N, C-alpha and C positions, 0 to 999 in steps of 0.2 A: 267506478272510477277508472278513467283511461282504458275502458274496455274489459275490466276484471269484475267478475261477479263476486261480490263479498257476502259470505255467509256466516256471520257472527250470531250464532243462535243460543249458545249455552250461557244462561243468565244466572245459573246457580252459583252461589258463593259471592260473586260481584256482578253488578249490572253493566252492560255495554252502553256507552254514551256516543253519540254521533252528531256531526253536522256535515257540511258539504265536502270538508277536506280531511276530517280526522274521524277515526273511530278508536276508542280507547276503553280500557277496563283495568281496575286495580286500585291501587293507592300508593302513597309515598310522601316524602319530604323533600322540599327543595329550599335551600337557604334557611331551614329551621321551620318553614311553614308547611303544615300538613295539607295535602291535597287529595280529593277524591271526588267522584262524580262530576259535576258541571265545573268545578274549579280546576280538576285534572284535565277535563277537555279544553278549557280555556287556556291552560298552560301550554298544551301541545299546539293549539291553534296559532299561537304566537311565534311558533317557530317556522322560519321562512327560508332557510338554507340548509344544505347537507350538512356543512360544517357545524352549524348551530345545533342541529339534531344530534350530532355525534358528540359534542361537547355536553349537551344537556343530559343525554342519557347516561354518559359516564358519570356525571355529577349527582344525578338523581338517585335517592335512596329509597327504594321500595320495591313493591311486586306489582307487575303490571305487564300489559301487552296491547298491541294496536298497530294502527297504520296511519300514515299522514301522507298527503299528496303535496308535493312542493316542485314547482316548475315542470309539471308534466311528467314526473317520476313518483312512482308510489313506493313508499318505504315501509316495509313490514319490520317489526321489532318485538323482542321480549327482553325481560329483565336479565340480570346477572345470574340467575339461577333457573330460568325458564318455568317459573311458578305457574304460567298460564300458557299452555302450549299453542301454537299457530302452525298452519300447514298451507301449502300452496301448490297448485298444479299449473305449471306454466304453459302446458300444451292446451289445456282446456280453459285457461284463465279463470281459475277458481281459487279463492282465499277463504279459509274456513278456520274455525277453532275446534274442529273435530274432522274426523275422517269417515264420517257417515256417507259421503258421496262417493267413496272408493269402491269400485267393484273389482275385486282381485280375480284375474284369471291366470292360468298358467303362463301365458305369454308376457303379462304385465308384472308379475310378481318379481320382486328384487330377491334372488336367491341368496346373495351374500348377506342382506340385512337378516333373513330368517336364519341363516346359519350363525350370525353374530349372536341372536337371541338365544339359539340352542347351546352354542359354546360357552355363553356368558351366564346362561339361565336367567338374564335380566333385560337387556337392551341392545340396541344397534349401535353403530358408531357414526359420529358426525351428524350429518342431516339426511341420513337415510330414512326410509320407512319401508313397509313391506311392498310398496308399489313403486316401480322404476320411475313413474311419472310424477309422484307426489313427493314433496320434501318438507321437512320440519324447519322452522327457524330455531337454530340453536341458541343456547344461552349466550348472553353477551354479544349478540349479532344483530345487525341490520341486513335485510335483503331488499335491494333496490331493483324495482321492475319498470320498464318502460313501454311505450306503445308498440314496439317492435318485437316484444317478447325477450329482450335482453335481460339477463339477471346478473346482478353483481352483489357480493357479499363484503360487508364491512365489520370488522371486529372493533367494538367501540370500548370494551372492557376486558381485562384479563385477570384471573385469580393469581396473582404474582407475588411471591414470598421474597422479602428483602433482607431479612435478619439484621435489621438495622437499630433495633431497640435493645442494646446490650446493657445489662446491669451486672452487678458483682454477686447479688444474692436473690433468692426468690422473694424475700420480705419487701425488697425494693420495688417489687411489681404489685404487690397487693393493694396498695391504695389507688394506684391507677386502674387496676382491674374493677375494683369496687365502684369508683366513679363512672367509668366506662359503662358497666352493667346497670347502675342506676339510671343513667341518661338514656340508654337504649330502651329499658323497660318503662321508664316514665312516659316517654312519647308514644310507645305502643299502647300502654293503658290508657292515655288520653284518646287515642284513636279508637278504642273499643267502646268507651262510654260506659253506659249502664248495663251492656249485655252481659250475660253470664259468660265467664271464662272456664273452659273445660280442658283439663290436662291429661292426656294418656300418660299415666305415672307408672313407670316400671321400677324395677329394683336397681337401675343403674343411676349414674350421676347426672346425666343431661336434663332428664325430666325433673329430677329431684332439685336441680339447680333452678329451674323455672317456678316450681311452686314455692321454694324457699324465698326467692326474690319477689314473688308476689306477696307473701307474708310480710316480708321486710318493708314493703312499701304500703302496707296497710290494706291490701285488697281482700274484701270479705265475699264477694260474689264469685266464689271459685269452687269448682267441684272436680274430683279426680276420678279416673277409672283405670281399670287394668282387667286383663283376661287371661285365660290359661286353662290347661287340662284339669288342674287340681288347685284348690285354694290353700293347701298346705305347702306349696312350693316356697323356696327361699325368695324368689322373685316377687310372688304375690304377698308373701308375709312382710316384706321391707315396704312394699308400696302401701299396704294397709297402716303400717305403723308410722310411715311418714306423714301421711294424711292426717292421722289421728293426732299426732304431736302438733301439727300445724293448725288443727282445729277446722279442717276442710272435710266436706262430705265426700265418702269414698264408694264407688260402685264397682262390682265385679261382675264379670260374665263368664261362666263356665262353658269352656269349648269342649263339650263331650263328643264322643263318636257320633252320635245322632245329629249333632250340629253340622259336622263335615259331611255326613250323608245327605243332609238337607240341602247342602250346596248345590247338588245336581237337579234337585227338584223345586227348590224355593223360587217363587216368581220374582221376588225382589232381587235376589241374587243373580238370577239369570238376566234380568234387565240391566244390572250392574255391570255384568261382564261385557254386555254390548256398549253400554254408556262409557265404560272405562277403556274401550278398545281404541287406542290410538295408532295402531299399525307399527309400533316401534318399541314396545316394552311389554314385559309381564306385568299383569294387574296385581294389586295388594289384596289378596283374597282373604287373609286372616282378618284383616281390619273391617271389611264389609260384614263377615259373619258376626264379629265382636259387636258391631254397632247394631245390627239386627237384634242380637240377643239383648243388648242393654236398653234398647228403646222399648223393649216389651214392659220394662218397669216404668210404671206411670211418673215415678218421681225422678226419673232421669231427664235432663233437660232435653226438650224437643227442638230447641233453638238455641243458638249462642256461638261463641267464637273458640274454636279448638285451637290450643297452642301447643304443637308437638315439639320434642326436643331433638329433632333430626340432626344427627351428625355433627354435634357440636364438638365431639371427641376428635375431629379431624384437626381442629385448631390446637387441641392439646397435644397432638402428636400420635394418634393411633395408627397412622400410616406414614409417619415420617421415618426415613431411613436411618439406620445406625451411623453415627457420626465417625465410628471407627470400624471400617469394612473389613472383611476377611482377607481381602487381597487388593492389590492396586488395579485400577481399571482405566482404561482409556475411553473417557466419557464421550458419548456422542448420541444423536437422535437414533442411530441404528441400534446401539445398545439399549436405549431407552425403550424402543419398540419392542425388542425381545422380552425386556422386564414386563412391560405392561401386557403382552400377549400371554406370557407364562403365568402371570399372576392372576389375570382375569379372564382369560379366554380358553383354558385348558380342559374345560369339562368335555367329556365325551371324545376321547382320542380315537374312537372306532372310525370315524370319517374325517379325512384331512384334506378334502377337496378345496376347502376355502381358506386355508391357513395363510397362504400367501396374500390373498385378497384382503383378509382381515388385517393383516400386518401392513398392507399398503394404506389402509384406512387410518390406522393408528399414526403411522409416519406422516400422513397428509395433515393430520391435526396440528402436529408440531411444526411442520414446514410452513403451513398457511398462517400460523400464529407467530412465526419468525422467533421461535424460542432458541435461545443460546443454551447448549448443553456442553459445557467444557470442564466442569468439575462437579464435585458431589452435591454442593448445595443448589447448583442450578438443575441438575439431574433430579433432585428431590422436589424442588419448587415446580418443575414442569410435570413430574409425575402426579403431584397433588393437584395441579390445575386440570390435568386430563381427568382425574377422579372426580373433581367437582362438577365439571361440564358433562360428564357422562353417568357414572353411577349415581350421584346424587340428583343432578338436574333431571336425567331422563329415566330413573328408576325410583329412587327412594321418594322424590317429591310427587310422583304421581299418585301417591297416597293422598294428596289434597284433593284430588277428584272424588275420593271416597267421601270425604267430609262434604264436599259440595253436593254429592249425590243425595244427601239427606237434608240438604237445606242449610248447613252450617257453613259460615265463613271461617277464616282462619289467619293467624299471625305467625311469623316466624322469627323471633328476636334474635336467635342466633345467627340468622342470615342477613341481618341489618349491615349495611355496609360499614358503618363505624365500628362495629364489633369485629367483622371479619378482618378488616385492614388493620386493626390493632394487633390481632393474633398472628397475621401474616408478617409482622414485623419481628416476631420473638425468634430468637436464634434457635437452629435446630438441637443445639446442645441442652436447652431447657425444655425441649419437647420429647426427649427420650423416655419412651414407656409413660407418656402422659404426665411427666413428674410435675412441671409447674402448674398445668392445668388441675390436676387432683388436689395438689397442696392448697391451691388458692380456694378451691370449693370448701375443703375441709376447714380451714383456718378462718375464712371470712364468712361462711354461710353455715355449713352443717353443724359444727361444734356449738354454735350459739343456740341452737334449737334442739340439741341433743339427738341429732339424726345423723351422725357420722358413722353410719353402717358401712363398713368396707365391701365393696363389691369383688367378688371372686373373679380374679383374672389372672391368666398366665402371662407372666412378662415375657415379651419376645422382642428380638432384635430383627430388623428387616434388612437383608443383605442383597446387593445388586445381582449376585450370581443367579443363573437360570433355576427355575424350580416350577414343578407343576403346582397349580392350585389344588389344594387338598380337598379331595372329594370322598376319600375314605381313610379310615385309620390304619387298617391292616388287610390283607388278604383274607383272613379269617371274617373280618367285619363284613366284607363283601359277600361272603357265603352266608352269613347270618341274615343279612338283609335280602338276599335272594330268596331264602327259604321263607322269609316273612312275606314277601311280595307273592310268592307262588302259593303258600299254604296258610298264611295267617298267623303263624306260630312265631312269637317273638322270643328268641332264646337270650337276647341281651337288650336292655334298654338304656340307650343313651340319653344324655340330658336333652329333653324335647318337651318343653313346659307348654306348648301349644298342640302336642299330639299331631305334630306334621307327618310323622311316620304313617299314621293311619290314612290321612288324606293322600299322601303320595301311593299308598297301596290301592285306594280307590281309584285314583287316576290311572295306576297301571292296569287295573282290571278293566277299565272303560276305554283305554287307548288301543289302536290297532298296530302300532309300530313297536310292539313290545320287543321283537327280536333285534332292535337297535340298542337295547340296554343289557349290557353283560355283567355278570357279578364282578368281575375283576375291574370294572370301571363304574361302579354305581355311585350315583350322586343323589342326595334326598330330593333336591329341587328339579333334577332333570326329568322325572315322570311328570311333574305337575306342568313343566314348560312344554313338553311335547304334547301332553293331553290338551292344553289351551291352544297350542298352534293347530292341532287337528280340528278342534272345535271352530276356530277362526278361519282357517284355510280349507283344508280337506285332508284326510289321511293319506290319500294318494299323492296329493301335492308336496306334503311334508316327506313322504317316502322318497319321491324323486329327488327332492332336494338333498336329503341326506345320503342317498345312494349314488345317484347320477352325477350330481354336480353340474357346473356349467361346461358346455362343450369347450375343450381347449384349455380348460384351467390346469395349472400345474399341480401336481400332487407330490407333498413333500414325503 
């Protein structure tokens, strides 16, 4: 199309559909009608203007990605959560659903993007990838390309909180939440048909919410699974009891030390690390090993639809700021930038070459989105919008590629637009420490089935003041972990249901940039991040990025 080579090759999970002007993948609802496959292709083929495309994407409720040619302009787009990633290289005129075409060299690598992954141990900012030439299409965005190579971005949707649905008590919300949830799940169930629904069931509330609602709506073709280092942990115990009380089959994968050792030798895991490599985020290693173990059981479904409970707690208020702050602030985008940086990018303070660049990326997100940040409510809403587009869309939801790798499809009812837009209207006051969310689940779902097992959670209030992301508990903890990494002797065992400490020690032993990790600044995921980057780039390239930085960069 208009001189661009389109390489949409990944048909796991969902199939690509094409005609002369449209390529589309996914599913969704428009004006109450379910669309997928040829019907979805037909819907986008009828869009003949940029204004109609922007309007249609804003109103369309689903998970999708694609491109459409209108008046000699090629429009690339993803949904509101980037559930299906897209990439483009404007220099070489390539559009793809993966980055297998990228050949990273020291000259082309985007050092800031790599630094962002290291310092967040998760993801890049905005549309960056590890290649300066390759960009990703962000959640809620349209990218317009023309024959001359000009590129223009359009934001068609924003995760905006309005606080407009105020009621005088929790109980007044319950019937609304119940009706909303039934509507969302009924249409999801209709879209799944007779396929087996597979729920990753933890000990928390979000996945329990899913299986309880499936039970409430009479679904029988449902199985659950969990995984961990030991089957006698609280997390696993709650998962098993919930499945048993609801009458659903439960599978458990034991993640022993030998399973983590197998990560480095297993052919399937090795292929996955390449398949999942999108040049902008850390892969979900724990999920791939869990599914490898689960699929060894012939009774575990080899096909089906996986329904994860990703991040529903964000609607309940797990990231909502305290309504009563510790002091008065002059709210602004600059203050918000500092807040985001210190909360999500403070891992590894040893190298600071890129701090200013990372802050510029954070600030650019709010400036390009024209966010107003003049009071606490706007500050909180903008912060949660950044979180949704970055940590959720660019890191947590990459787990969907794990499911697709094994041939499963997926659904995400908690990210249905009707669901999120309802919760975005709930005032901050009712989201403090997830109060309304937890209350509604207990009263309307869990108590009815005798599964009101309270999760152990530390009540916390989030303040605007600067603070470093907690990477360790005490100086003594750092010493203990250092001894473990060096000698394999664990003097203290923190809560670690998946035995990640052992995996990180294996990564530490295999990585070459060990001297960049100091006991006074140790983070569990940092070793995993650096090992993976060395595998994808090279140890020398990672070393140069961490030590040298970009020439002329300011160092704070």
